[in-house]
C-alpha positions as CSV (number, residue, x, y, z in Angstrom):
1,M,7.7,-11.5,5.9
2,Y,5.6,-14.4,4.8
3,G,2.6,-12.1,4.2
4,L,4.6,-9.8,1.8
5,P,3.4,-11.5,-1.5
6,V,-0.2,-11.3,-0.3
7,S,0.2,-7.6,0.7
8,V,1.7,-6.7,-2.7
9,L,-1.1,-8.6,-4.5
10,L,-3.7,-6.7,-2.4
11,Y,-2.1,-3.3,-3.1
12,V,-1.7,-3.9,-6.8
13,G,-5.0,-5.7,-7.3
14,L,-7.1,-3.2,-5.5
15,S,-5.3,-0.3,-7.2
16,F,-5.9,-2.0,-10.5
17,A,-9.6,-2.4,-9.8
18,A,-9.9,1.3,-8.6
19,A,-8.1,2.5,-11.7
20,R,-10.4,0.4,-13.9
21,R,-13.4,1.9,-12.4
22,F,-12.4,5.5,-11.4
23,G,-9.2,6.3,-13.4
24,F,-5.4,6.1,-13.1
25,W,-4.9,8.6,-10.3
26,R,-7.6,7.3,-8.1
27,G,-5.9,3.9,-8.3
28,V,-2.6,5.5,-7.1
29,L,-4.5,7.3,-4.4
30,L,-6.0,4.1,-3.2
31,G,-2.6,2.5,-3.0
32,A,-1.3,5.3,-0.9
33,S,-4.4,5.2,1.3
34,L,-3.9,1.5,1.8
35,G,-0.4,2.2,2.9
36,F,-1.6,4.8,5.4
37,V,-4.1,2.4,6.9
38,D,-1.4,-0.3,7.0
39,A,1.1,1.9,8.8
40,T,-1.4,3.2,11.3
41,A,-4.3,0.7,12.1
42,G,-2.4,-2.3,10.7
43,W,0.7,-1.6,12.8
44,A,-1.6,-1.0,15.9
45,V,-3.2,-4.4,15.4
46,S,0.2,-6.1,14.8
47,W,1.5,-4.4,18.0
48,A,-1.5,-5.6,20.0
49,I,-1.0,-9.3,18.9
50,G,2.8,-9.2,19.2
51,P,4.8,-9.3,16.0
52,G,4.8,-5.6,15.4
53,R,6.2,-4.6,18.7
54,V,9.3,-2.4,18.7
55,P,11.4,-2.0,21.9
56,A,10.5,1.2,23.7
57,E,14.1,2.5,23.4
58,Q,13.9,2.1,19.6
59,F,10.5,3.7,19.1
60,G,9.7,7.4,18.9
61,A,7.7,9.9,16.8
62,G,10.6,10.1,14.2
63,I,10.6,6.3,13.7
64,W,6.9,6.2,13.3
65,A,6.8,9.2,10.9
66,F,9.6,7.6,8.8
67,T,7.7,4.3,8.7
68,L,4.5,6.0,7.8
69,A,6.2,7.9,4.9
70,M,7.9,4.7,3.6
71,V,4.7,2.6,3.7
72,V,2.6,5.3,2.1
73,G,5.3,5.7,-0.5
74,L,5.4,2.0,-1.2
75,G,1.6,1.9,-1.3
76,A,1.6,4.7,-3.9
77,A,4.3,2.8,-5.9
78,F,2.2,-0.3,-5.9
79,G,-0.8,1.8,-6.8
80,I,1.2,3.1,-9.8
81,I,1.9,-0.5,-10.8
82,G,-1.7,-1.6,-10.5
83,S,-3.0,1.5,-12.4
84,S,-0.4,1.1,-15.1
85,I,-1.4,-2.5,-15.6
86,N,-4.9,-1.3,-16.2
87,V,-3.7,1.3,-18.7
88,L,-1.6,-1.4,-20.6
89,L,-4.6,-3.7,-20.7
90,L,-6.9,-0.9,-22.0
91,K,-4.4,-0.1,-24.8
92,S,-4.1,-3.8,-25.8
93,R,-7.9,-4.1,-25.9
94,A,-8.2,-1.1,-28.2
95,A,-5.6,-2.4,-30.6
């Protein structure tokens, strides 16, 4: 929970940078991709060191698929935010 602001900043900041260099939709794609990595490799690392462990009776393919979909969706949402900030800054620069 304490790392949430850092995660949001990373998602939005990296998506902003990708949108600045490669365009709006690539920024959104990067956000979703970060979510995918976070929900797969990130969860595996967290599981290995302890805080990401879920009791065996509560864990299954359905839970993992739901978590994956939610984290990828949130990553895409943060990608939209970062990419939109880039668009707003470009418009303000042109004015």
